[in-house]
Backbone as a ProteinNet text record, in pm:
[ID]
protein_1_A
[PRIMARY]
XXXXXXXXXXXXXXXXXXXXXXXXXXXXXXXXXXXXXXXXXXXXXXXXXXXXXXXXXXXXXXXXXXXXXXXXXXXXXXXXXXXXXXXXXX
[TERTIARY]
-638	-526.7	-582.9	-515	-555.6	-484.5	-556	-500.9	-501.3	-415.2	-393.7	-400.7	-439.1	-457.4	-326.2	-231.2	-104.7	11.6	133.1	255.4	342.7	393.3	482.8	611.8	654.3	776.8	903.5	893	1013.3	1029.1	924.4	935.9	880.9	814.2	759.2	648	581.3	467.9	338.5	239.2	108.3	45.2	-37.8	-99.2	-237.6	-329.3	-462	-483.8	-384.1	-387.4	-244.4	-227.2	-93.7	-83.3	39.3	66.5	73.4	12	17	83.2	190	262.9	265.6	273.6	287.1	173.3	51.4	-67.7	-55.9	-7.1	3.4	138.5	237.6	371.4	450.6	413.8	485.2	389	424	341	429.8	382.8	451.5	346.4	370.7	271.5	274.7	381.3	394.8	490.2	498	595.6	737.2	762.2	895.5	934.8	839.8	868.9	863.8	797.6	788.9	915.4	961	1073.1	1206.8	1242.8	1371.3	1442.7	1564.9	1645.5	1647.8	1645.9	1658	1529.6	1416.2	1288.2	1253.8	1227	1208.8	1063.7	1037.5	904.9	870.6	968.3	945.7	905.4	972.7	936.4	796.3	765.9	632.6	526	548.4	451.6	428.5	534.1	523.9	446.9	482.7	413.7	265.8	236.9	98.7	18.5	79.4	14.4	-30.2	50.9	20.4	-47.5	-87.5	-160.3	-75.7	56	145.1	158.3	108.7	109.5	-8.7	-65.5	-178.4	-189.7	-261	-289.8	-423.5	-433.6	-560.2	-581.7	-703.4	-743.6	-812	-752.7	-812.1	-916.1	-928.5	-1032.9	-991	-1070.7	-1045.3	-1115.6	-1230.2	-1308.3	-1262.9	-1172.3	-1113.5	-1187.5	-1274.4	-1339.5	-1412	-1372.1	-1435.1	-1396.2	-1301.1	-1266.4	-1127	-1041.1	-904.6	-888.8	-898.2	-894.4	-754.5	-652.2	-515.5	-447.9	-514	-456.3	-450	-390.4	-382.6	-238.3	-209.7	-80.6	-103.8	-9.1	-10.4	59.8	58.7	127.5	276.2	332.1	474.2	502.8	399.8	419.1	416.4	378.4	367.2	244.5	260.1	150.7	67.7	-63.7	-158.9	-244.4	-239.7	-300.3	-452.5	-519.8	-665.6	-723.6	-852.6	-920.9	-917.1	-921.9	-912.1	-776.9	-669.5	-537.1	-530.9	-597.6	-601	-665.7	-779.5	-851	-769.4	-706.2	-628.5	-500.9	-438.4	-308.3	-317.1	-414	-413.8	-523.2	-621.4	-728.8	-711.6	-697.8	-676.1	-805.6
-1702	-1608.8	-1466.7	-1376.7	-1237.1	-1159.6	-1063.9	-982.5	-836	-759.6	-620.8	-529.2	-404.3	-305.9	-244.5	-230.7	-164.1	-242.3	-201.2	-261.5	-150	-167.5	-70.7	-61.9	59.8	79.7	45.1	32.5	10.2	-134	-191.4	-330.3	-429.4	-377.8	-459.9	-554.6	-525.2	-605.9	-547.2	-635.1	-588.6	-505.4	-407.2	-319.5	-274.3	-260	-206	-72.2	-27.6	106	153.6	285.1	339.6	478.3	522.7	655.4	649.2	748.3	764.5	898.4	897.1	1019.8	1048.9	1176.1	1216.5	1171.1	1173.5	1135	993.6	902.1	761.9	720.3	807.2	771.7	690.9	701	624.9	580	467.2	410.1	363.1	384.2	334.8	279.9	163.3	97.5	143.5	210.6	246.1	364	414.4	519.1	470.1	344	287.7	287.3	259.8	257.8	396.2	490.5	625.8	705.8	698.2	782.3	709.9	688.5	627.1	715.7	684.1	757	907.4	944.2	1085.1	1165.6	1104.4	1176.2	1208.4	1334.8	1379.3	1412.5	1424.3	1464.5	1604	1692.2	1827.6	1823.7	1739.9	1725.3	1666.2	1570.3	1511	1616.5	1698.7	1803.2	1897.8	1934	2021.8	1952.6	1827.4	1752.2	1734	1703.3	1684.3	1814.1	1923	2054.8	2088.5	2052.9	2085	1969.6	1866.1	1755.3	1661.9	1664.7	1577.8	1438.4	1420.3	1288.7	1281.1	1163	1143.5	995.2	967.6	831.3	792.5	670.9	626.1	478.8	435.8	297	251	154.5	103.5	-2.3	-42.3	-137	-282	-363.5	-507	-579.8	-529.7	-596.5	-548.9	-622.8	-581.4	-635.1	-732.8	-798.7	-698	-694.2	-606.5	-460.2	-426.9	-287.3	-248.6	-344.5	-315.1	-357.1	-260.4	-289.6	-325.5	-274.2	-294.4	-416.5	-490.8	-609.6	-602.5	-705.3	-722.2	-756.2	-752.3	-796.2	-898.6	-990.4	-1081.1	-1010.6	-1071.3	-1012.4	-996.4	-1081.8	-1074.5	-981.4	-908.6	-810.4	-865.4	-992.6	-1049.6	-991.3	-946.1	-885.5	-993.3	-984.9	-1074.7	-987.5	-1012.9	-921.4	-914.6	-1026.4	-1023.1	-1125.8	-1113	-1209.4	-1348.2	-1353.7	-1481.2	-1546.8	-1466.7	-1519.5	-1572.2	-1502.9	-1549.6	-1686.4	-1700.8	-1828.7	-1937.7	-1908.4	-2009.8	-2047.2	-1953.2	-1974.5	-2027.5	-1980.4	-2007.6	-2101.5	-2130	-2219.5	-2351.8	-2456.1	-2588.2	-2664.4
197.2	184	180.8	244.8	249	138.3	78.9	-29.1	10.4	-54	-15.6	-137	-111.5	-218.3	-265.4	-176.9	-209.5	-149	-187.3	-133	-78.1	42	104.3	23.7	-5.4	-83.3	-5.5	125.4	206.1	253.5	310.5	356.9	255.5	151.1	42.4	85.3	195.1	241	186	164.5	123.4	234.2	195.7	295.6	249.6	345.4	318.7	386.5	459.9	519.2	534.5	529.8	544.6	484.2	468.5	414.2	262	199.9	55.5	27.8	-48.8	-78.5	-226.8	-259.6	-398.7	-487.3	-432.9	-509.2	-565.7	-480.9	-520.2	-574.1	-563.2	-611.3	-510.2	-381.7	-279.8	-170.6	-107.7	-2.2	112.7	234.4	353.4	448.9	503.6	588	733.4	774.9	915.9	933.6	1057.5	1089.6	1060.7	1097.4	1077.4	929.8	843.2	699.4	636.2	701.2	647.6	677.7	802	845.1	828.2	701.8	669.2	568.1	541.5	442.1	467	594	628.7	625.7	591.6	592.4	737.5	765.7	903.6	935.8	1064.2	1111.4	1059.2	1051.7	999.9	852.7	774.2	633.3	619.3	705.5	704.2	732.1	835.2	869.6	752.3	684.3	567	454.3	426	321.3	354.9	481.2	524.7	511.8	551	545.4	403	304.8	165.3	89.9	163.4	101.6	18.5	39.8	-36.4	22.3	145.9	209.7	304.5	316.2	407.3	442.4	551.1	593.6	532.4	481.7	423.6	452.3	430.8	451	322.6	254.2	130.8	159.3	285	324.3	316.1	379	383.5	269.7	224.8	121.7	-15.3	-77.1	-204.3	-325.5	-305.3	-417.6	-506.7	-631.7	-728.9	-718.3	-630.1	-609.1	-656.8	-678.9	-720.7	-866.3	-954.9	-1098.4	-1147.4	-1081.6	-1128.8	-1070	-984.7	-925.5	-774.2	-716.2	-571.9	-534.6	-404.8	-352.3	-243.1	-228.2	-113.9	1.8	118.7	234.8	206	121.3	87.1	-30	-75.2	-181.2	-322.2	-337.3	-471.3	-540.8	-663.7	-739	-807.5	-790.3	-855.2	-946	-1074.9	-1171.2	-1165.8	-1143.2	-1146.7	-1050.8	-1024.9	-938.8	-1003.4	-1135.4	-1206.2	-1179.4	-1179.5	-1148.4	-1005.7	-914.1	-775	-770.4	-834.1	-832.8	-899.4	-1011.7	-1083.2	-1009.6	-943.8	-882.9	-739.3	-662.6	-519.4	-471.9	-554.1	-509.8	-581	-501.1	-561	-575
[MASK]
++++++++++++++++++++++++++++++++++++++++++++++++++++++++++++++++++++++++++++++++++++++++++

């Protein structure tokens, strides 16, 4: 099973790369998930210019790097690596 560092605020899928807004207050995995609810390209340009939003890659190798937990592709939160082993490995 693959694990993810963040969860998209719009589609609720796990993600290892995408847009980070408001210094970690919001996440979007794609253009489709970013430009919703009236958020425009002009607003994005302004936010990007002032460092309020950016694209980032949290990486594929999460082992030992995500202290606050992990997400599944479906956005389910897994609190620790121990929980992953207990819950998903038979």
